[in-house]
KOLZA-153179 format. One record per residue (C-alpha): residue in three letters; chain; x, y, z negated. Coordinates in steps of 0.05 Angstrom, whole numbers. Layout:
residues N
{"ALA" "A" {X Y Z}} ...
end
This chain:
residues 306
{"MET" "A" {0 0 0}} {"ARG" "A" {25 69 17}} {"VAL" "A" {23 122 -38}} {"LEU" "A" {34 197 -29}} {"LEU" "A" {65 226 -92}} {"THR" "A" {66 301 -95}} {"GLY" "A" {113 337 -142}} {"GLY" "A" {165 282 -134}} {"THR" "A" {222 329 -156}} {"GLY" "A" {190 349 -222}} {"MET" "A" {195 314 -289}} {"VAL" "A" {130 276 -283}} {"GLY" "A" {139 260 -210}} {"ARG" "A" {210 234 -218}} {"ASN" "A" {190 189 -275}} {"ILE" "A" {132 162 -234}} {"LYS" "A" {178 151 -174}} {"GLU" "A" {232 115 -216}} {"HIS" "A" {184 70 -254}} {"GLU" "A" {194 -4 -241}} {"ASN" "A" {122 -12 -215}} {"ALA" "A" {135 37 -159}} {"ARG" "A" {173 -17 -122}} {"HIS" "A" {107 -52 -107}} {"TYR" "A" {85 6 -63}} {"ASP" "A" {111 47 -5}} {"VAL" "A" {118 113 -42}} {"LEU" "A" {124 177 -2}} {"THR" "A" {155 236 -39}} {"PRO" "A" {161 293 12}} {"SER" "A" {200 355 -7}} {"ARG" "A" {167 423 -5}} {"LYS" "A" {200 434 62}} {"GLU" "A" {169 371 89}} {"LEU" "A" {101 385 59}} {"ASP" "A" {80 454 38}} {"LEU" "A" {18 445 -5}} {"THR" "A" {-1 518 4}} {"SER" "A" {-14 503 78}} {"ARG" "A" {-77 464 94}} {"LYS" "A" {-53 453 165}} {"GLN" "A" {12 420 141}} {"ILE" "A" {-27 377 92}} {"ARG" "A" {-75 354 147}} {"ILE" "A" {-19 337 195}} {"TYR" "A" {21 300 141}} {"LEU" "A" {-39 258 119}} {"GLU" "A" {-59 242 190}} {"THR" "A" {12 221 207}} {"ASN" "A" {27 180 145}} {"SER" "A" {-43 152 127}} {"PRO" "A" {-33 141 52}} {"GLU" "A" {-83 95 17}} {"TYR" "A" {-70 131 -49}} {"ILE" "A" {-50 201 -71}} {"ILE" "A" {-19 215 -139}} {"HIS" "A" {-22 291 -146}} {"ALA" "A" {33 310 -195}} {"ALA" "A" {56 375 -162}} {"GLY" "A" {46 440 -199}} {"LEU" "A" {77 501 -231}} {"VAL" "A" {88 482 -303}} {"GLY" "A" {120 514 -364}} {"GLY" "A" {116 526 -438}} {"ILE" "A" {80 580 -476}} {"HIS" "A" {132 634 -460}} {"ALA" "A" {125 623 -384}} {"ASN" "A" {49 619 -386}} {"ILE" "A" {43 684 -424}} {"ALA" "A" {93 720 -378}} {"ASN" "A" {61 698 -311}} {"PRO" "A" {-12 678 -320}} {"SER" "A" {-32 700 -250}} {"ARG" "A" {22 658 -218}} {"PHE" "A" {2 597 -258}} {"LEU" "A" {-70 607 -236}} {"ILE" "A" {-58 622 -162}} {"GLU" "A" {-5 570 -146}} {"ASN" "A" {-38 512 -182}} {"LEU" "A" {-108 530 -157}} {"GLU" "A" {-83 534 -85}} {"ILE" "A" {-43 470 -82}} {"GLY" "A" {-94 428 -120}} {"CYS" "A" {-155 449 -80}} {"ASN" "A" {-118 447 -13}} {"LEU" "A" {-93 377 -23}} {"ILE" "A" {-156 346 -52}} {"SER" "A" {-204 378 -1}} {"GLU" "A" {-160 360 59}} {"ALA" "A" {-152 289 34}} {"ALA" "A" {-228 282 31}} {"LYS" "A" {-235 308 102}} {"ILE" "A" {-182 259 128}} {"GLY" "A" {-216 201 92}} {"VAL" "A" {-166 185 36}} {"LYS" "A" {-208 145 -14}} {"ASN" "A" {-163 142 -75}} {"ILE" "A" {-134 202 -113}} {"ILE" "A" {-103 204 -182}} {"ASN" "A" {-104 278 -200}} {"LEU" "A" {-62 298 -260}} {"GLY" "A" {-96 346 -308}} {"SER" "A" {-73 372 -375}} {"SER" "A" {-96 373 -447}} {"CYS" "A" {-97 449 -444}} {"MET" "A" {-160 443 -402}} {"TYR" "A" {-200 428 -465}} {"PRO" "A" {-233 483 -507}} {"LYS" "A" {-187 517 -557}} {"ASN" "A" {-235 504 -614}} {"GLY" "A" {-258 435 -593}} {"PRO" "A" {-261 382 -648}} {"ASN" "A" {-200 337 -651}} {"PRO" "A" {-187 286 -626}} {"LEU" "A" {-210 315 -560}} {"LYS" "A" {-257 270 -521}} {"GLU" "A" {-264 272 -445}} {"GLU" "A" {-335 298 -450}} {"TYR" "A" {-312 361 -486}} {"LEU" "A" {-286 391 -421}} {"LEU" "A" {-320 458 -405}} {"ASN" "A" {-355 459 -473}} {"GLY" "A" {-320 521 -500}} {"LEU" "A" {-271 578 -489}} {"LEU" "A" {-200 563 -467}} {"GLU" "A" {-136 579 -504}} {"PRO" "A" {-114 648 -479}} {"THR" "A" {-39 633 -478}} {"ASN" "A" {-47 584 -419}} {"GLU" "A" {-115 601 -392}} {"GLY" "A" {-92 614 -321}} {"TYR" "A" {-61 545 -315}} {"ALA" "A" {-120 512 -348}} {"ILE" "A" {-171 545 -301}} {"ALA" "A" {-132 521 -240}} {"LYS" "A" {-129 450 -266}} {"ILE" "A" {-203 450 -284}} {"ALA" "A" {-220 472 -214}} {"ALA" "A" {-182 413 -184}} {"GLN" "A" {-216 365 -232}} {"ARG" "A" {-285 392 -215}} {"LEU" "A" {-270 389 -141}} {"CYS" "A" {-253 315 -150}} {"ASP" "A" {-320 306 -185}} {"TYR" "A" {-359 342 -131}} {"LEU" "A" {-327 303 -75}} {"ARG" "A" {-339 238 -112}} {"ILE" "A" {-413 256 -121}} {"GLU" "A" {-420 273 -47}} {"ASP" "A" {-389 206 -26}} {"ASN" "A" {-387 150 -78}} {"SER" "A" {-335 112 -38}} {"ARG" "A" {-284 164 -60}} {"ASN" "A" {-246 142 -122}} {"TYR" "A" {-222 209 -147}} {"VAL" "A" {-198 205 -219}} {"THR" "A" {-165 256 -264}} {"LEU" "A" {-115 233 -317}} {"MET" "A" {-109 282 -376}} {"PRO" "A" {-40 274 -407}} {"CYS" "A" {-21 302 -474}} {"ASN" "A" {42 345 -477}} {"LEU" "A" {100 309 -444}} {"TYR" "A" {176 308 -452}} {"GLY" "A" {233 265 -429}} {"LYS" "A" {281 252 -373}} {"TYR" "A" {285 307 -321}} {"ASP" "A" {252 358 -368}} {"ASN" "A" {266 432 -355}} {"TYR" "A" {318 458 -404}} {"ASN" "A" {312 531 -383}} {"PRO" "A" {290 568 -446}} {"GLU" "A" {245 614 -404}} {"ARG" "A" {205 555 -377}} {"SER" "A" {217 495 -421}} {"HIS" "A" {165 457 -460}} {"LEU" "A" {169 451 -536}} {"ILE" "A" {213 389 -547}} {"ALA" "A" {262 408 -491}} {"SER" "A" {265 478 -521}} {"ILE" "A" {278 451 -590}} {"ILE" "A" {334 406 -565}} {"VAL" "A" {368 464 -529}} {"LYS" "A" {362 510 -590}} {"LEU" "A" {387 460 -641}} {"HIS" "A" {443 435 -597}} {"ASP" "A" {467 506 -586}} {"ALA" "A" {461 520 -661}} {"LYS" "A" {501 458 -678}} {"ILE" "A" {559 469 -631}} {"ASN" "A" {563 543 -648}} {"ASN" "A" {558 531 -724}} {"LYS" "A" {495 574 -731}} {"ASN" "A" {464 574 -800}} {"SER" "A" {391 579 -778}} {"VAL" "A" {343 571 -720}} {"GLU" "A" {279 611 -709}} {"ILE" "A" {211 577 -701}} {"TRP" "A" {153 614 -669}} {"GLY" "A" {96 620 -719}} {"ASP" "A" {92 584 -786}} {"GLY" "A" {106 515 -756}} {"LYS" "A" {38 488 -779}} {"VAL" "A" {1 481 -712}} {"ARG" "A" {-2 409 -689}} {"ARG" "A" {15 379 -621}} {"GLU" "A" {15 310 -590}} {"PHE" "A" {76 293 -548}} {"MET" "A" {89 231 -505}} {"TYR" "A" {152 207 -471}} {"ALA" "A" {145 220 -396}} {"LYS" "A" {162 149 -376}} {"ASP" "A" {103 124 -416}} {"PHE" "A" {57 170 -377}} {"ALA" "A" {87 143 -312}} {"ASP" "A" {72 74 -338}} {"ALA" "A" {-1 94 -349}} {"VAL" "A" {-6 121 -278}} {"TRP" "A" {17 55 -247}} {"PHE" "A" {-26 16 -296}} {"VAL" "A" {-91 49 -275}} {"LEU" "A" {-76 54 -200}} {"PRO" "A" {-98 -17 -181}} {"MET" "A" {-164 -10 -219}} {"ILE" "A" {-180 60 -194}} {"SER" "A" {-248 40 -165}} {"GLN" "A" {-272 18 -235}} {"LEU" "A" {-247 79 -274}} {"PRO" "A" {-287 137 -304}} {"HIS" "A" {-275 204 -271}} {"ILE" "A" {-233 231 -330}} {"ILE" "A" {-186 191 -375}} {"ASN" "A" {-142 219 -431}} {"VAL" "A" {-71 191 -436}} {"GLY" "A" {-33 201 -501}} {"THR" "A" {-4 169 -563}} {"GLY" "A" {-63 182 -608}} {"LYS" "A" {-17 215 -659}} {"ASP" "A" {2 288 -670}} {"TYR" "A" {53 325 -713}} {"SER" "A" {65 396 -735}} {"ILE" "A" {114 440 -697}} {"PHE" "A" {158 440 -759}} {"ASP" "A" {156 363 -759}} {"TYR" "A" {184 364 -688}} {"TYR" "A" {240 411 -708}} {"LYS" "A" {258 367 -767}} {"LYS" "A" {257 304 -725}} {"VAL" "A" {302 334 -671}} {"SER" "A" {349 363 -723}} {"GLU" "A" {355 294 -755}} {"ILE" "A" {373 262 -688}} {"LEU" "A" {422 317 -668}} {"GLY" "A" {453 325 -736}} {"PHE" "A" {435 398 -745}} {"GLU" "A" {439 416 -819}} {"GLY" "A" {421 489 -818}} {"ALA" "A" {358 525 -841}} {"PHE" "A" {296 548 -804}} {"THR" "A" {263 617 -802}} {"PHE" "A" {192 631 -782}} {"ASN" "A" {173 688 -735}} {"LEU" "A" {100 701 -752}} {"ARG" "A" {94 754 -698}} {"LYS" "A" {100 704 -642}} {"PRO" "A" {40 668 -610}} {"THR" "A" {29 594 -626}} {"GLY" "A" {-30 573 -583}} {"MET" "A" {-84 524 -605}} {"LYS" "A" {-82 501 -678}} {"GLN" "A" {-87 428 -657}} {"LYS" "A" {-88 390 -591}} {"LEU" "A" {-97 316 -602}} {"LEU" "A" {-129 271 -550}} {"ASP" "A" {-179 216 -561}} {"VAL" "A" {-146 157 -524}} {"LYS" "A" {-199 103 -536}} {"LYS" "A" {-217 96 -462}} {"ILE" "A" {-147 81 -437}} {"ASN" "A" {-131 38 -498}} {"ASP" "A" {-194 -3 -484}} {"LEU" "A" {-168 -15 -414}} {"GLY" "A" {-107 -48 -446}} {"TRP" "A" {-55 7 -441}} {"LEU" "A" {-11 32 -499}} {"PRO" "A" {53 75 -498}} {"GLN" "A" {118 39 -511}} {"ASN" "A" {165 93 -538}} {"SER" "A" {163 120 -609}} {"LEU" "A" {176 194 -621}} {"GLY" "A" {245 180 -647}} {"SER" "A" {267 135 -589}} {"GLY" "A" {238 183 -538}} {"ILE" "A" {276 243 -568}} {"LYS" "A" {341 203 -570}} {"LYS" "A" {334 185 -496}} {"THR" "A" {317 257 -478}} {"TYR" "A" {376 285 -516}} {"SER" "A" {422 235 -481}} {"HIS" "A" {395 259 -415}} {"TYR" "A" {405 332 -435}} {"LEU" "A" {478 317 -453}} {"ASN" "A" {487 284 -385}} {"CYS" "A" {460 347 -352}} {"LEU" "A" {512 389 -389}} {"ALA" "A" {570 343 -370}} 
end
């Protein structure tokens, strides 16, 4: 079976591409030069030429809270454009199977935790990443509409919790939380700094999963796509405070300094924990603990520095 994987150069895409189950498929991972997702014409030509049976849509502009706050319009426009272009053109060409990757930030900021799939669009979004969330919601709803219009279309959205791992972005302007913590604590350790700053009071809670585990979930559900519900959460089912993550990374890196709390900085939602009953009932569970995932990620970061 031929699979088109978009975003094959990003953290999620590269983990999906490198997963051992990918060898069972003919996986196409075109570069942006080969397939510009902002061009409907290029998408149409590429799909007609290559005729994929499946699309895994992992492309997107992503970043942490700092990047989302700094460029909300860019996060909205780019993600809205590429998602709607690809999904709508795939439907026109006749591609029947799409796994669209969503995000836990699509859920209401004040939704009860753990967040169930049916809570989508039941409340206001978190302002710090609203632009990105709106774009991802639009792609998910488009999948739903196209599925309703033609029930032979198996268009499913996977909603991952926050991810980290191999191929993460270690640029402090764009990095996600765990990558950012690794960079900050590594720098503090090698430069003998006495303290590291944490945004907020460290009490807000987040759920993080090792990216290879998410890739495993993608390949796990792909063969059963015709039997899946239209939205499925993918996570660990456990969350920790921001301060817990700092302490865990400091333990692994050997940083022995103190922490300060900048209460003037934004922190986002108070909690973001997914209800993962649906995917667990299908028989899938993540394989990596928080500690093992952070150790592997730190090893990858050191390799990037070498």
